[in-house]
C-alpha positions in Angstrom: 91.2 -86.7 149.7 93.6 -84.7 152.1 92.4 -82.3 154.8 95.8 -80.3 155.5 96.9 -79.1 158.9 98.0 -75.5 159.5 101.2 -74.4 160.6 102.3 -70.8 161.5 105.9 -70.1 161.8 107.2 -67.7 164.1 104.3 -65.4 164.3 105.0 -61.8 165.7 101.5 -60.9 167.1 99.1 -63.5 168.8 96.2 -61.7 167.2 97.3 -63.0 163.8 97.4 -66.7 165.3 93.8 -65.9 166.7 92.6 -64.7 163.2 93.9 -67.8 161.4 92.4 -70.2 164.0 89.1 -68.3 163.6 89.4 -68.7 159.6 90.1 -72.3 160.2 86.9 -72.7 162.1 85.0 -70.9 159.4 86.2 -73.3 156.8 86.2 -76.6 158.7 89.9 -77.1 159.6 91.0 -77.9 162.9 94.4 -79.0 163.0 96.7 -75.9 164.0 100.5 -76.3 164.5 102.7 -73.5 165.9 106.5 -72.9 165.2 108.0 -70.4 167.9 104.6 -68.9 168.7 104.4 -65.7 170.8 104.6 -66.6 174.5 101.0 -65.7 175.2 99.2 -67.4 172.7 97.7 -70.0 174.9 96.4 -67.3 177.3 92.6 -67.6 177.6 92.7 -63.8 178.5 95.2 -62.7 175.6 95.0 -61.4 172.1 95.1 -64.6 170.3 91.7 -65.9 172.3 90.3 -62.3 171.7 90.6 -62.7 167.8 89.9 -66.4 167.6 86.1 -66.1 168.0 84.4 -69.6 168.4 88.0 -71.2 167.4 88.8 -70.2 171.0 86.7 -73.6 172.2 88.8 -76.1 170.1 91.3 -74.9 167.5 93.3 -72.5 169.5 93.5 -74.6 172.8 94.4 -77.8 170.8 97.1 -76.1 168.9 100.3 -78.1 169.1 103.8 -76.4 169.2 106.3 -77.9 166.9 109.5 -77.1 165.0 110.0 -76.7 161.1 111.9 -79.9 161.1 109.2 -81.9 162.5 106.8 -80.5 159.8 109.3 -81.6 156.9 109.8 -85.1 158.6 106.1 -85.7 159.1 104.2 -83.8 156.4 103.7 -83.1 152.7 104.6 -79.4 153.2 103.1 -76.6 151.3 104.8 -73.3 152.0 102.3 -70.2 151.3 104.5 -67.0 150.2 104.1 -63.8 148.4 105.8 -64.4 145.1 103.2 -62.9 142.8 104.5 -62.6 139.2 108.0 -63.6 139.9 110.0 -66.2 137.9 112.7 -68.7 138.2 115.4 -65.7 138.1 114.0 -64.1 141.1 112.7 -66.7 143.4 114.1 -69.7 145.0 111.1 -71.8 144.4 109.5 -70.9 141.4 107.0 -72.0 140.0 104.2 -72.0 142.7 100.7 -73.1 142.9 97.7 -71.1 143.4 95.3 -72.1 146.2 92.9 -73.3 143.8 95.7 -75.7 142.2 96.5 -76.8 145.7 93.0 -78.0 146.2 92.9 -79.8 143.2 96.3 -81.4 144.1 95.3 -82.3 147.6 91.9 -83.5 146.3 93.3 -86.3 144.6 95.8 -88.0 147.3 95.6 -89.3 150.7 98.5 -88.0 152.7 99.4 -85.9 155.8 99.8 -82.5 154.3 100.5 -79.1 156.0 100.0 -75.4 154.8 103.0 -73.6 156.2 102.5 -69.9 156.6 105.7 -67.6 157.5 106.2 -64.4 159.4 104.3 -61.4 159.1 107.3 -59.3 157.9 109.6 -61.5 156.0 107.3 -64.6 155.5 109.5 -67.9 155.1 113.1 -67.8 154.7 114.8 -69.1 151.8 116.2 -71.9 153.8 113.0 -72.9 155.3 111.4 -72.8 151.7 114.3 -75.1 150.3 113.2 -77.7 152.7 109.3 -77.8 151.6 107.7 -79.9 149.1 105.5 -77.4 147.5 104.9 -73.5 147.3 101.8 -71.7 147.0 100.9 -68.2 146.7 97.8 -66.1 146.0 97.8 -64.2 142.8 97.4 -60.5 143.4 97.9 -57.1 141.8 101.7 -56.6 140.5 101.4 -53.0 142.0 101.0 -54.4 145.6 101.1 -58.3 145.8 101.7 -58.7 149.5 99.0 -59.8 151.8 98.9 -59.6 155.5 99.3 -63.0 157.2 95.5 -63.1 158.4 94.3 -62.1 154.9 96.5 -64.8 153.2 95.5 -67.7 155.5 91.9 -66.7 155.1 91.7 -66.4 151.4 93.7 -69.8 151.2 91.6 -71.7 153.8 88.4 -70.5 151.9 89.8 -71.7 148.5 90.4 -75.2 150.4 87.3 -75.5 152.2 86.0 -78.4 150.0 88.6 -80.4 151.5 87.6 -79.9 154.9 83.8 -79.8 154.7 81.4 -82.3 153.5 78.4 -81.6 151.3 76.2 -81.1 154.3 78.3 -78.2 155.6 78.9 -76.6 152.3 76.3 -73.6 151.3 74.6 -74.0 148.3 76.5 -71.6 146.2 74.2 -72.3 143.2 71.3 -70.7 145.0 67.6 -72.1 144.5 65.1 -71.2 141.8 61.4 -70.8 142.3 59.5 -73.8 140.8 58.3 -73.5 137.1 54.6 -73.3 138.1 55.3 -70.4 140.1 57.3 -68.8 137.5 54.6 -69.2 135.0 52.2 -67.4 137.5 54.5 -64.5 137.3 54.1 -64.5 133.5 50.3 -64.6 133.7 50.2 -61.8 136.0 52.5 -59.8 133.8 50.4 -60.6 130.8 47.4 -59.3 132.8 48.9 -56.2 134.0 49.9 -55.3 130.3 46.1 -55.7 129.4 45.1 -53.6 132.5 47.5 -50.7 131.3 46.4 -51.0 127.8 49.5 -51.8 126.6 49.5 -52.0 122.8 48.1 -55.5 121.7 50.4 -55.8 118.7 53.3 -55.3 121.3 52.4 -57.5 124.0 53.8 -60.9 122.7 57.4 -59.4 122.0 56.9 -57.7 125.5 56.2 -61.2 127.0 59.2 -62.7 125.2 61.3 -59.9 126.8 60.0 -60.7 130.4 60.9 -64.4 129.8 64.4 -63.5 128.8 64.8 -61.3 131.9 63.4 -63.5 134.4 65.2 -66.4 132.7 68.6 -65.0 133.6 67.5 -63.9 136.9 66.7 -67.3 138.2 64.1 -65.8 140.9 63.9 -67.6 144.3 60.7 -68.6 145.8 60.6 -65.7 148.1 61.3 -63.1 145.3 58.6 -64.7 143.0 56.0 -64.5 145.6 56.8 -61.0 146.5 56.7 -59.9 142.7 53.4 -61.7 142.3 51.9 -59.6 145.1 53.3 -56.5 143.5 51.9 -57.2 140.0 48.4 -58.1 141.7 48.3 -54.7 143.7 49.5 -52.9 140.4 46.7 -54.5 138.4 44.3 -53.2 141.0 45.4 -50.0 140.6 45.6 -50.2 136.8 42.1 -51.1 136.8 40.9 -48.0 138.4 39.8 -49.4 141.8 42.1 -47.6 144.0 39.5 -46.7 146.6 40.0 -50.3 147.9 43.5 -50.2 148.1 43.6 -46.7 149.6 41.2 -47.8 152.4 43.9 -50.5 153.7 46.2 -47.4 154.3 
């Protein structure tokens, strides 16, 4: 599996370099390469450091200044550019790969790779693109497909985060679900509440099946289940007519 470096070519504003460094820090990347960077990009009191967040501690100070030729000679190069909905008749390097496809590609090889981002206004030139090994782009609306430099880098690095972060660093995107015993207690409380509010007995089984469908889709967390259990117990107390006890608590 390859963890790519990130190169920024001829950035016009140091703030964008700082934004990219911050995104790298967010998603586990640390190797930043700069081609023709703004003069004050390494100024600790400058704009780049101001935008970099905690990346000012390592990613940005360790950034190396290189040339495009250096990238081509030493890395498997992936140029990131805005070419949404274009085809071979309109772009010098069609077809292109989405960030997700780049992740799959780099996940299966071991090589020194670099994501190459171009200038804020014109991106990478056709001459630069012609030297690179592969081209990537972020699919966007055909009405306005162009993202700014910081946005494009952040989206790309987010999509590639699994290359840079091990399983202990990655958030549990699947979430958690309360244990089944707790969920069953929730159903028991619903059943008792239906009885307390005198819900028609012939409809209770159907209503309970409906609750199981709803909560089966919801995948309640432990905290959500505990909160709902408390609310249902409180509702059953009120439904049973003993409101005075609850009122005294307020």
